[in-house]
Steps between C-alpha positions, in 0.01 A plus 500: 500500500561142606411372845862413573668629811751777438849532644735798501872418519769765541860461395379250241743560216740227618598270784255430781235738368498338157475154655207608718321663207537188285384281787184707530443468126544124518225495765268695264521842667504822302835661579594869502874557521711798608868580463750748361626310194235550234643254249544228760142554619374463143676167474352378829156618390533285188595200713199559724258530209618164369298352787182652355448763770486879496813700574609863489832654596574834666851643484591749771636569846340316793592794724297739281166520680320667207616239250400213728162648594403582143615163365314298765188715454514426127521127571207505741293716267555259210487165681281594794735375771846407617482169687867457587803724532856372519746772596823358365682805358823558684861604466810422701818704539746307712774706661650545840342803666823702491524446125139598431327825412163620622375476140571124506269466799232728355485298176430180694241660728325652196445167327508247782274692738325795333418277204334246729304781667387652168367179346341380824330834555371493141324162536403480867192722487332301224592172668334624819187590302489152349602338829751277323852501364859406566812712540832316500824688559828344393729589789823314573680302765730803493221679685556261791866403477802728507789485254795714402410754224131459591437805719289687243329209328422315823351815650266540202384138517459513878268795438301296248448230762375753754268649239366158403442374853303809601304509173396139551338595829326799342350316203418150623154611622413567135602148393814642338806283540835674546825306504876538470730259324863508615730318259867442553730543200325433169670423168407815305682799355455660843730243661778590258521858628826622657525371855293188424686181401271202557542165326199481266485121534458523878240774534131546424352548155248770408246223442539392863383843612214497249383169643495648849267774375265232370523311829356805677224557246391137473408477866128527579411869523434449872868419560808719478871433490619842613874446451722251321876457536631307202848348478668231292450158658865399474735787416817296553 
């Protein structure tokens, strides 16, 4: 295989994940993409390959430990490594607590938290062996700031921040960089969900988040940005 670095991006069929995957491809990384929508992933794979790099897609549930473990093992077996992981897959169900069901909460914990655990657990051991790698978790300002209808979603993203901060301390001795990116509202299909009504012209773009991923990775390997809050400069 080529000597290119390899990145795994979850939730890559659209929105922020797609933008991050294409940004990696533009920088000459091989890019492995995960998501639920098989046809959308195929389209993103085609876009990635237009940059002349390798790409494969894996359609399945981030909360399915067996699917994640087997898929990542296949990648490492074929390409010899996974240099970077971006845990972007996430869902949001925005309701006041009294209007919610436990199943609404479970769905968000499954993807937003268990998915992060599954992918991180699948790559961390090999990164430790190689004493290199990067794990970037796309959290949210909702994990820090309260808002009406955000009880479930904010709780899941707050958990991601706690996971990321502790993992950073565990892995830094192996030269593995762990970071969280916390965007505000981003102009994607996600922001059009019920309960979310941002003005697309006044919020972040998916490309803004992708650039913040690159900002972390382009630092010298001896330096780490462990957490980024990203907001629009002038939302008025």
